[in-house]
C-alpha positions as CSV (number, residue, x, y, z in Angstrom):
1,M,84.9,100.6,69.1
2,A,83.9,98.4,72.0
3,T,83.7,99.9,75.5
4,P,86.4,98.4,77.8
5,A,85.2,96.3,80.7
6,P,85.2,98.0,84.1
7,L,88.4,97.5,86.0
8,H,86.8,95.6,88.8
9,A,85.3,93.0,86.4
10,A,88.7,91.5,86.0
11,L,89.3,91.0,89.7
12,P,89.2,87.5,91.2
13,A,86.1,86.6,93.1
14,P,86.2,87.5,96.8
15,S,87.2,84.7,99.2
16,R,84.4,82.4,100.2
17,W,85.6,82.8,103.8
18,V,85.0,86.5,103.6
19,T,81.7,86.3,101.9
20,R,80.5,83.6,104.3
21,W,81.4,85.5,107.5
22,A,81.2,89.2,106.6
23,P,77.5,89.3,107.4
24,L,78.5,89.2,111.1
25,I,79.8,92.7,110.7
26,A,77.3,95.4,111.7
27,A,75.2,96.4,108.7
28,G,76.4,99.7,107.3
29,G,79.4,99.6,109.7
30,T,83.0,100.5,109.2
31,V,85.4,97.9,107.8
32,L,89.2,97.9,107.4
33,D,90.5,95.9,104.5
34,L,94.2,95.5,105.4
35,A,96.7,94.9,102.5
36,C,93.7,95.4,100.2
37,G,95.7,95.2,97.0
38,S,93.6,95.7,93.9
39,G,90.4,95.6,96.1
40,R,88.5,92.4,95.4
41,H,87.2,92.5,99.0
42,L,87.0,96.2,99.4
43,R,84.7,96.5,96.4
44,W,82.6,93.6,97.5
45,L,82.2,95.0,101.0
46,A,81.5,98.5,99.7
47,A,78.9,97.3,97.2
48,R,77.0,95.7,100.2
49,G,76.8,99.0,102.2
50,W,79.8,98.8,104.5
51,R,82.0,101.9,104.8
52,V,85.4,100.6,103.9
53,T,88.9,101.8,104.5
54,G,91.6,100.0,102.5
55,V,95.3,100.1,103.4
56,D,98.0,99.0,101.0
57,R,101.5,100.1,100.1
58,D,100.9,100.0,96.3
59,A,99.7,103.5,95.4
60,A,99.0,102.5,91.8
61,A,96.9,99.5,92.7
62,V,94.7,101.3,95.2
63,Q,94.2,104.5,93.1
64,P,91.1,103.2,91.4
65,L,89.6,102.2,94.7
66,R,89.3,105.8,95.8
67,E,86.0,105.9,94.0
68,V,84.4,103.4,96.4
69,A,86.3,103.7,99.7
70,Q,88.7,105.6,101.8
71,V,92.3,104.5,100.8
72,V,95.4,104.8,102.9
73,V,98.7,104.2,101.2
74,A,101.2,103.0,103.8
75,D,104.0,100.4,104.1
76,L,102.9,98.4,107.1
77,E,106.2,96.6,107.3
78,D,108.8,99.5,107.3
79,G,108.5,100.4,111.0
80,S,106.4,103.5,110.4
81,P,103.7,104.4,112.9
82,W,100.4,102.7,112.5
83,P,98.6,104.8,109.8
84,L,95.2,104.5,111.5
85,A,96.1,105.4,115.1
86,G,93.0,106.0,117.2
87,R,90.6,104.5,114.7
88,R,88.4,101.5,115.4
89,F,86.3,99.4,113.0
90,D,83.2,97.2,113.2
91,G,85.1,94.7,111.0
92,V,88.7,94.0,110.0
93,V,89.3,91.8,106.9
94,V,92.7,90.3,106.1
95,T,93.4,87.8,103.3
96,N,96.7,86.5,101.9
97,Y,98.8,88.7,104.1
98,L,100.8,88.2,107.3
99,W,103.0,90.6,109.2
100,R,103.2,89.3,112.7
101,A,104.0,92.6,114.3
102,L,100.6,93.9,113.2
103,L,98.5,91.1,114.8
104,P,98.0,92.8,118.2
105,R,97.2,96.1,116.3
106,L,94.3,94.3,114.5
107,A,92.6,93.3,117.7
108,E,93.1,96.8,119.1
109,S,91.4,98.2,115.9
110,L,88.1,96.4,116.5
111,N,85.2,98.2,118.2
112,P,83.5,96.2,121.0
113,G,81.6,93.5,119.2
114,G,83.7,94.1,116.0
115,V,84.4,91.1,113.8
116,L,87.8,89.9,112.6
117,V,87.8,87.8,109.4
118,Y,91.3,86.5,108.7
119,E,92.5,84.1,106.0
120,T,96.1,83.5,104.9
121,F,98.7,80.9,104.1
122,A,100.0,78.4,106.6
123,D,103.0,76.2,107.1
124,G,102.9,73.5,104.5
125,Q,102.1,76.0,101.7
126,Q,105.7,75.6,100.6
127,H,104.8,72.2,99.1
128,F,102.2,73.9,96.8
129,G,104.0,77.1,95.7
130,R,104.4,80.6,96.9
131,P,104.7,82.0,99.5
132,S,107.2,79.5,100.8
133,N,109.1,81.8,103.2
134,P,108.3,80.8,106.8
135,E,108.0,84.5,107.7
136,F,104.8,84.6,105.7
137,L,103.3,81.2,106.7
138,L,101.3,80.8,109.9
139,R,102.4,78.2,112.4
140,R,99.8,75.6,113.5
141,A,97.0,77.3,115.3
142,E,98.9,80.6,115.3
143,L,95.8,82.7,114.7
144,L,94.1,81.2,117.7
145,E,97.1,82.1,119.9
146,A,97.4,85.6,118.4
147,F,93.7,86.4,119.0
148,A,93.1,84.5,122.3
149,D,91.4,87.6,123.8
150,L,88.7,87.5,121.1
151,W,85.6,85.3,120.9
152,V,86.2,82.7,118.3
153,V,83.3,82.0,115.9
154,A,85.1,79.8,113.4
155,F,88.6,78.4,112.8
156,E,90.1,76.2,110.1
157,D,93.6,75.1,109.6
158,G,94.2,72.8,106.6
159,L,94.2,72.3,102.9
160,E,92.1,74.1,100.4
161,S,91.6,73.4,96.7
162,D,91.1,75.4,93.5
163,P,94.0,76.2,93.7
164,D,95.6,73.8,96.0
165,R,97.0,75.6,99.0
166,R,97.5,75.4,102.8
167,V,95.6,78.0,104.7
168,Q,94.6,79.0,108.2
169,R,91.4,81.0,108.8
170,L,89.7,82.6,111.8
171,V,86.6,84.6,112.5
172,A,86.5,86.2,115.9
173,V,84.5,88.9,117.7
174,A,85.9,91.5,120.1
175,P,84.3,91.3,123.5
176,G,82.2,94.1,124.9
177,G,79.6,94.6,122.3
178,T,76.2,95.9,123.6
179,G,74.2,93.0,122.1
180,P,74.5,89.3,122.6
181,A,77.3,87.3,121.0
182,P,76.5,86.5,117.4
183,R,74.9,83.1,116.8
184,I,75.5,81.0,113.7
185,G,72.8,78.4,113.6
186,A,73.0,76.5,116.9
187,F,76.6,77.5,117.5
188,E,77.4,80.2,119.9
189,P,81.0,81.6,119.9
190,R,82.9,81.3,123.1
191,R,86.3,82.5,124.2
192,L,88.9,79.7,124.0
193,L,90.6,79.0,127.3
194,P,94.5,78.8,127.3
């Protein structure tokens, strides 16, 4: 009888946006994977030495993740208190998830110098498939507006392929870190002016 493949082997690959920008997060630091689902990013981050906390409302989906990370089962949209009150992280990762009421909470959850890596669907996605409800699609430059108090390292708002979709992405750093702002090649992040 053949041995079944490990559960995480069937997971989709992590987002290229996450793998590209996660190295800005302090090595060995703490990372929040919000709406982590089956854990494609949680597992990838944990395997690289970050101490990860995953939050999702699907208890069955996150149960296997308990072997590699702290897991919090919580419905982030039902009006319950924020399940991580008082906790801060060196990084926050969010992909394919949007609940606008949480956007301020994400910035507040970053340590000084902490890194936000965010990628989700944007207006125009309805032409490619789900989600199509405007409640779950970012408006043009909405992430820039929502995180105007952070130092923006990278921002994209456009089409992506494989599969075709309309996305918005942001990487930003919370001010107040003890070291210099992170540098990517010759680019130095700066705070966007209103």
